[in-house]
N, C-alpha and C positions, 0 to 999 in steps of 0.2 A: 399680659405675666402675673397677674394676680391671680388667675386661676390658679396657677401653679402656683403661688403662694400659699393660696387657699386646700387646694386638694393634691398636696405632693404624691400622697401613697397612689392615688387614683391615676394619675399624668405619667407619674414611671411605668404603667403597665401599657402604654397606649404604644404603639410600635410607629405611629408618626414621628414620638420624637428624635429620634434618630434622623428615619430617615426626610422627616419635612423638618422639623423646626431649626435643628443644629446646623444643619446647613445653610438655611434660609441667614440665619444669625452670623455666620461666617462671610456670606455673600454682603450683608449689612455692614462688615466691617472692611472689606476690602472694597467697598463703591468709592470711590475717589474718581476726578476729572480724567478722562481719558489720555489729555495732553500733559497732566500731570505729573513731576519726576517728582521722585524722594526727596531732594533738598527743598522744591517748592511746598512740599505738603508738612514737612517736618516745620517750615519757617513761618507756612498757615496755622499750624498747629499750636508752637509756640507763641504767636501775636494775638491769636485769637483767644487761647486760654480753652477751658474744655468744661468749666463750669456752668451749665444752665445750655449748653449747646444741644441743637437736637437735629444734627445730622444724620445722615445713616450710618455712618463711622461709628457717631455715640452711641445711638439708639441701638445697635449690636453689641456692643461693650456692656453698655448698662446691661440691656437684655441677656447676656451669657455671664455674667456676673450673678445676676438674680439668680438664671437657673440653675447654676452650679452652686449656690447655699440655697434653695429650695428641692433641690432631686436628689441632694446627698451624695457623698462620696461616691460608692459605688457605682451608682445610676449614674455620674459622671465622667469618671476614669470609663467606663463602659461605651460610653458615647463618645467620646474624644482620642479612645488608644489605637486608633487604626488613623483617625481623620489628620490628628496632630501633625504626626512624621509626614505624611504624604502630603501636610501643605509645606513643611517644612524640603522638600525635596522642589518647590515649584522656580520654575526660571523668574515669574513674576514677581518682583519684590512688595507688592502688596501683598500677596497671597501664600508669602513666607513669614512675613509681619503680624499676620493676622493669625500665623499658625504659632509665633512666641507670643503674643497676646493672648491667643487662647490660652494657653500655660499658664500666663500672669494671671488672669480674669477665673480660673478652676482653682487654681493653687491657697488659697483660703478654705473654700470647701475639701477640698482632698489633702490637706496637710498632714495627715497620720500618713496618710499612705504614699506618699510621696518622702516625706522625712524617713520611715522606713527603708523604702527604697533610694535611697537618694541617690547614689551610682548610678543608678537609672535614669533619672530626674534630670541627675544633673549632664548626662549625655544625649537625652532629647534636649534639655535646655542649649546647650553648646553645640548641637549638630549644624552643621554646615558655617560655623564658625571659622 
């Protein structure tokens, strides 16, 4: 992630960002024990706290936020415009959660576009509720 922060313009030009890095970060965010259900995960999340935790989910989450802030609004929106709605359509709660979390993690970096297109952003945020 340090390379992205130091050379964001060069990194934006790499085709692999969309096809390789972004999907891997999402995979990290959905990596939980296969037997764990949503209630167990939520309880563990509350009990353990998230500060300083370095499990795959937390690493993916932190990297997604850094990626969004480093690459800039337009690049991030282009990276996520198809994948977030696709994640929100999934039956697996972990994939839907990753979609909602991704939207939250990119919201700071994309606040100008999201606020200009608030109706569309809210439709997306409420998808599946």
